[in-house]
N, C-alpha and C positions, 0 to 999 in steps of 0.2 A: 821105773827107780829105786835102787836099793836101798832098804833101810838097815844099816848094823840091827842087832839082836838088843832088843829095852831099850831101845830110841826112839821116841815121840818123831813120827814122820814129819811132824809141822816143823821141826828145826830141823831138820836134815837139806844140804844143798842139792835142787833138785834142777841141773842143767837142761833136761829137755822145758821144764817149764819156764825155767828164767828165758832158755832163747821165746819162746810162744811170746813172752809179755814183753822183752825186746823190741823182736820183731814189729810188734804191733806199735809201741810206742814209736821206732823208726817209720813206720810208714803214717802213723798220725802226725810226726813233726813235719812229714817233707810234703804234706799237701798243699798244696798253693795255688787258689786259694781254697779257703777252707770254708767247705761246703756248706748249710745251713743247718739242713732234717729236718725237722717235725716237729719235735714235741710233743706236744699234748695233742697235736691232729694225728698225729701216726695212728695207721687206723686199727690195728693189730693188738688184738688182747695177748696184752702184756703178762697178765696171771698167768696165761695157760704155756707163754713161754718161759714164765721159772716154775712151774709144778714138777715136785722129783728135783730139784738140784741139789734140796736142802735134806740131806740122808742121813744117818748113824755112819754110814759107813765112808759115805764122800764118794763123789766125784769127777770123771776125768777132768782136768785141766782144759784139755784140746775140746772137750763137750762146752765147760761153761764160759770160755773165751768163745767159743763160737753166738752161744747164747749173746752175751755181753756186745760182738760184735754186728751181727744184723739184725738184732731186735732192742735189747737195750741203746744202743749207743745213736739210733736212728731215732730214739722217741725223747731227744732232746733238741733243743735249736742253739747251737752251735755261738757259744757267747763271742767266740773270737775269729768267729767270720768278718769280714768286711762289709758284709749285706745285715748283719745285726745291727740296727739302726732304733731299738727302743730301750728303756730303763734306763741305765748305765751299760755299755757295752766292758767288754775285755778285749785285753789284744798283749796277750804276755809274751814277752821279746824269746825267742828261742833258746837265748842262755839260761834266762831264768827257770823255765820248763826243763830241761835239762839236769839244773843243779835244782833244782826242787826234788827231783830222782834219787839224788845223792841226800839229800837232808830226811828222805824219808830210809832209805836203803844203809844208812849210818843210823837210824834212830836218835836222832839228836835232837838233844832233850835241852831246851829254852830257859829254866825257871832260874835257876842260880849260877853266882861267879862258879862255888866250890865245883859245882860237875858239870858245867859248861863254859868252863872261861874263854873259851878259845871262840866258838859261834858264838857268845854275848860279846866280843870287843871288834869283832865285825861287826854284829848289829851296827854296835853303837857307831862303828865308822859310817856307817850307810844314814844312820840317824843327823849325823852330824853334817850330812851333808845336806839334810833337808832343810836340818836348824838352819844353815848357813843362809841358802837361798831364801828363808825366809827372812832372814837381818837380824834372828836375832844373838842375843852375844856369847860367848864361848862359857862353855858350862852348861849350859841348855841340852836338856836329854829326856828319853824319857824310855819309851817300849814299843815292839809292835805286839799288836791285838789283834782280834778277829776278822774284824770290819768297828767302819766308822760310831755302827751304832754303842758297841764296846768301850771306843774309845770316848765317846759322847758320856756315856755312865760314868766311867772313873773320872772325869777333866771334873764334872761338874760333883762328884764326891766331893772332892777336895776342895771345889770352890766353896761347897757346901760346909765343909767342916775345919775352915784357914779362917771365917768369916772373922772371929773372935782378935785374930792373931793380924789382920788387916783395918779391923774397925776399931777396936777395943770394946767401951762400952757403947760403940752405938751399933754395935752387933744384933740385931735382933732376935728375937726368940722364936719367933715362926718365919723364917726364911723364904724369901719369896725370890725365885729367876727372870729378869726382865729378856723375854724372847721375843721374835716377830711372828708376823702372821704366813710369813713364809718360812720357816724354820721348820728341817727337816722333823716326818714322824716322829723318829728317834728321840728327838729331843723330849718331847714330851712325853714318852713314854722312860724317860730317862728320868725327869722330873719325878715322875708316881712311883715308881721304886725308891726314889730318894724320900717320898716323903715332903715333896717341896712344890709347892704350888705356882706354874707359871705366872709371869703378870704378859699380858698378850698389847705388844706395841704396833700400832698401827705404822703402813708400810705406805711411801712416796713411789708410787708408779710401782709397787711391789718390792720396793727396796727401803732396807730398814735403814733410818737416818740418824746421827747424833743430836740432830734439834725434835724428830718427834721420841726420840728416847728420852730427854732430859724433860720433854713437857710431859710426857706420861708420867715419868718419875715424880715430878713438880705437881704433879694434880690429880695423880688417883689417890685413894685413901690407903694404899698399903704401897705406895710408893718409897715411903723408908724404908721398908724392909726388903731392898733389894740387896743382896751380898753380890749379886753375879749376872752378868748378858751374855747373852748369846749369838754371835751374829753369823751369816752364811759367806762364806769362800767361793761360791757361784752354787745356786739353786741348782735343788737337782730338776725340776719343771722347767726350769729356762736358762738356765746357765749363768743367773743374777747376783751381781758380789755389792754387798752390803757397801756400807760409806763406813770402812774401816777404820779411815780416822777419825771423822764426826764422832764412831762411836768411843775409841779410845778417849777420846778428850771428855767423854765422859765419867768414862768409866775411872781413869785418874784421879779428875775431881772429887767423886762420892766413894773411892777405894771398891770398888765394885771387881771382881773376877773377871778380867776379858778373856771369853774362850770363841777361838773360829772355827765352826764344823765346815773345813774346806774337803772334805771325802773325797769330793769329783773333782771341784774346781781349782785346788790349791796346787796341783800338778801342773798346773799355767806359770806356775810363779818359774819355772825352768826357761820363760817366752819371753824375751827382753820385749815383744811387742805390744804385751799389756800386763808388763809385772807393774804401769804405775798404777795400776785401778786398784791394785791390791795393798795402795800405802797405808801404811797404821797395822798393817799384821805383825811387824817388828816390833808393835809395842805391848804384844799378847801375852798372857800367862799360861795361857795353852793352845793348841791347835790340835786337828786331825786332818791328815791326808791320808788315802787308801790306794797305797802302789799297786792293788789288785785292779783299780780301774787305772787312771790316765798313765799311771808308771811303768805300765807294761810288765807286772806279777803273775805271778799265778794265784787264784784263791787259795787260801784267806788271809789276805796282809791288808792290814791298817797302822798308820804309824800315829802312835800318841805321844806329844812333846812337849814339853812344860819349861817354861822362861827360869823358875826357880825347883828341880826336881827334888831338891830335899821339901821342900812341902807337902809333895806327893807321896814322899818315902813316909814324914811321918803319919798321915794317911792311912796309906795302903799295907805298908809294913805287916805282915803277918807275925803274931806272937804264939808260940806252942813250943815245948818241952824239944820234941822232936826237929825241931825248926833253928835251934840256938846255934846251931856248929853253920848255917849259912850268914850269920850275921856277928865275923870276926872283925870286923871296924877296920881292917885295910884299906889304903888308900885308892886300891885297883880297885876294891870290890865293885860290884853291878848288880846287883841282884831287878833283873825283871817284875818278878814278881812282889815287887815294891813299890811298882809303880801305874800298876792297874790292880783291880779288883779280881782278877785272876789270880790261881797259883800255879796247878802245873800248865806248860806251854813247847809246842814245839816252836823251832827254830824258825819263825816263818818268815825272818826280815833277811834271809842267806840269801836265796832266790836273787831278791833285791840288788846285795852286798854283790854277790859274782857279775851279775848283767853291769852294776854298776861300773866296775872296775875292768870286764871285759872290753865291753861296748865305748865304756867313756860318757862326762856329763855331755861333750857336744851330741853326741847322736840322740839323747835323749830332749836336750832342746830341739836338737833340729826335726823328732819326730813331732811333738808338741805344737808345733811352729807350723809344720805342712797340716796337719791337721785343722788347725786357727787359720788358715789360708783357705784348704779347700771349705771350709765354713759359709767363709765369706760371700766364693763362687757360688755355693749353693743359695746363699739368701738371693744373692742375683737374679741366678735363673728363674726364681720361683716369683721375684718380681717380673721377670717378664712376658712372664705365663699369663694370658688375660682372668682363665678360669678360677687363677689361686690368688691368695693375699698373703701377702709377708704380716703376719701378724706381728713383731717387734723384731729390729735389727739384731742381731746374735753377740751377746757379749764374750763368749769362750765359745762351745761346738756344741749347741740344740737351737734348734730350729724350730720353731712355731710358725705352723702355716694355716691357713683355711680355705677349703677347697667349695667355692659357692654354691649353696642350695644345699650341701649334703647337711644332714642329721647323724647323730649319733648310731645310727644303727647302717648308715651306708658308711662311714668309717671303719666298720666291724667287722663290713664283708666285704671291701677293698682289702684289709688287714688278714681276712684271711684267704683271699685269691693270692696276696701275692705271696704267701707264705707258699699255698700250694703248689705256686708257680717255681718257686727257689727264686725269684727275686729279689724279697728282702724280707726282713721279720722288722714290721711297720703296725704301732700300737696308736692309737688317739691318748689323749689328755685332755682335762677342762681348763678352759681359761677364761676368767671371769664369767663361770657359770655356763660357759658353750663349748662343745667339743671342738677342740683344732685336732692336726696332724701334728707329728712331732717326728723329729728327729735327731736322734741324740748322735754325734759323729764323734767319733774315740780311735781308729783304727787309721794308721799311718797311709793303709793300701785302699782307704773308702774313694774310691775315684767319684769327680762330678759326670762322668760320665753314669757310673753303676746309679747314679739317683737320681740322672736326668730319665733311664729306662723307668727306674719305678715314679716318678712324677708323670712320664708320658702317660701311664695310667691311670690315670686322674682323667681324663678328657672322656 
């Protein structure tokens, strides 16, 4: 690369390095299927591979890319592989991945309307699609944040700070928020950050119901201090959808903020076959869903949507002399920084927007439905295998099963063997105090045949 005199090389276009990177991206995008690789099981010392790469004078890009390609990229477990069946996988659409490169290359800033009206308008169009499938009224909106944890924290901050608006003189000085025993750990963490105590509501077969919520609020000494309730639209561990309609009834009667954590499961709102299980979500005050999970976007992208965004704006809008120009009051103005605890942010919703526009919402419906069908077929397969037991019939795309006679160490050894042979990435979980196998399906290319091969190794 020829660098003009006086120019810092970091800011000069380098065609050779560009080709090097783009060639790698083309190769990675062309993988079909994406291999698992080895994650922490990669047995080469990474510290030795990285030694000497950061120097005062810099290192040739080809050498750095070789280290990444041959060493670092193998020390991952590829979340977008159809054989990744643990935690919550990801399966970003090709269009979304490609447009994420555009977002990066354009340095798209997504903080305010004055800086990024175009990207913000596009993100809002994508948010409107999500609000519509949830059944929220026109005018609902919010912003994209880094993940469900950030979304839950931001929504619960609004729930806490608007209690007086909803409850008047009944608003407690020391508020609590009702959550279920099955709520995601990020909800408890958010309440800890906010200085709000959780009020734990027992579940009926791992499901929060309106009747148990009402019974707890009526009998608990601090039930009258509740200002909000959090329900789950698809628990991470088992994919269980809470009694959203029943919880909504209680929230409405008591003027509670009703928030739904649907980081994983609310993507299934696109699927007509299970849409009725989410009845009541149209009554939420806020909800989150992570497109980087089951809506086929790259990391990190979570949608936070409010029924009445003006309440969120009143809580989250940041006042500072240098920010005054962002708040002009123009009718079309929409500052994503007004709807969550963040300020600076990338336009992380743009890859979803591009993919929705290119592929159409029917493609999203079909992809989610395909995963749901495969999940039920996998459950049938497990029920047909005499040495395996289906723990419960899946509601969404998580399958829990028990291998007769196995202890925790057996599941761990099996998981390591699967990864070693590149058959699958499957880790166990705990269910009612006992270790069980867990399969989290999300990639439409995950087939019953793949999982049959994995399950056969339990014999």
